[in-house]
C-alpha positions in Angstrom: -3.7 -10.3 15.4 -6.9 -10.0 13.4 -6.6 -9.2 9.6 -10.2 -8.4 7.9 -10.4 -8.4 4.3 -12.6 -8.6 1.3 -14.7 -5.7 2.9 -17.4 -5.6 0.4 -20.9 -4.4 -0.5 -22.7 -4.5 -4.0 -23.2 -1.2 -5.6 -26.7 -1.3 -5.0 -26.3 -1.2 -1.4 -23.0 1.7 -0.6 -24.1 4.0 1.2 -26.5 2.8 3.6 -23.9 2.1 6.7 -23.7 -1.9 5.5 -19.9 -1.7 5.5 -20.0 0.3 8.8 -21.8 -2.0 10.8 -19.9 -5.2 9.3 -16.3 -3.4 10.0 -17.5 -2.0 13.2 -19.0 -5.2 14.1 -15.7 -7.8 13.0 -13.8 -4.6 15.1 -15.2 -4.7 17.9 -15.1 -8.6 18.3 -10.9 -8.7 17.7 -10.9 -5.7 20.1 -12.6 -7.2 22.7 -10.8 -11.1 22.1 -7.8 -8.4 23.1 -6.2 -8.5 19.6 -4.9 -5.6 17.4 -7.1 -5.5 14.1 -5.4 -4.9 10.9 -7.1 -4.4 7.4 -6.0 -3.5 3.9 -7.8 -1.1 1.4 -7.0 0.2 -2.2 -5.5 3.7 -1.4 -8.0 5.1 -4.7 -11.0 3.7 -2.7 -11.8 7.1 -0.8 -15.2 5.5 0.4 -13.7 2.8 2.3 -10.3 4.8 3.1 -12.5 7.4 5.2 -14.8 4.7 6.6 -12.0 3.3 8.1 -10.1 6.6 9.4 -13.7 7.6 10.6 -13.6 4.1 13.0 -10.3 5.3 14.1 -8.2 3.5 11.8 -4.9 4.9 10.7 -2.4 4.2 8.0 0.6 1.9 8.9 2.3 1.0 5.7 1.6 1.2 2.0 3.0 -1.4 -0.4 2.5 -2.9 -3.7 -0.2 -5.7 -4.1 0.0 -8.2 -7.2 -3.5 -9.8 -8.2 -2.8 -12.9 -10.7 -5.2 -15.9 -11.2 -3.8 -19.1 -9.9 -1.1 -21.0 -11.5 -0.8 -18.4 -14.0 2.8 -17.5 -16.0 3.4 -14.2 -16.7 5.8 -12.2 -18.4 7.2 -8.8 -16.4 5.2 -6.6 -18.6 2.3 -8.3 -17.3 2.9 -7.8 -14.2 2.5 -3.8 -14.6 -1.1 -3.3 -12.9 -0.1 -3.9 -9.4 -2.1 -1.6 -7.5 -1.0 0.3 -4.0 -2.8 -0.7 -1.0 -2.9 0.4 2.3 -2.1 -1.4 5.7 -4.3 0.3 8.5 -4.7 -0.5 12.5 -7.3 0.3 14.6 -7.5 1.7 17.5 -7.1 -0.4 21.1 -10.4 0.9 22.2 -13.2 1.4 19.3 -15.5 4.9 19.8 -19.4 4.2 20.4 -21.5 3.2 17.9 
């Protein structure tokens, strides 16, 4: 199992295909090794979810994701900033580029 995370493109380089190139290359390596590739994404990130669908990923599950600084003590009201993420599973074979 390979878990792909933190795929990010700087705003000035978005729309140029770099995210597709990077995610495709990592996914191909995972599939070629015999592993299953997984990734996670904020479900409100339409550009990323669209890209992952085009690459053959499908939604595996949705769950809350909590972001908190290390060693921080938070009150229950401070946990309200949770974001929902979707986990995606890649196909066993990658389509040709």
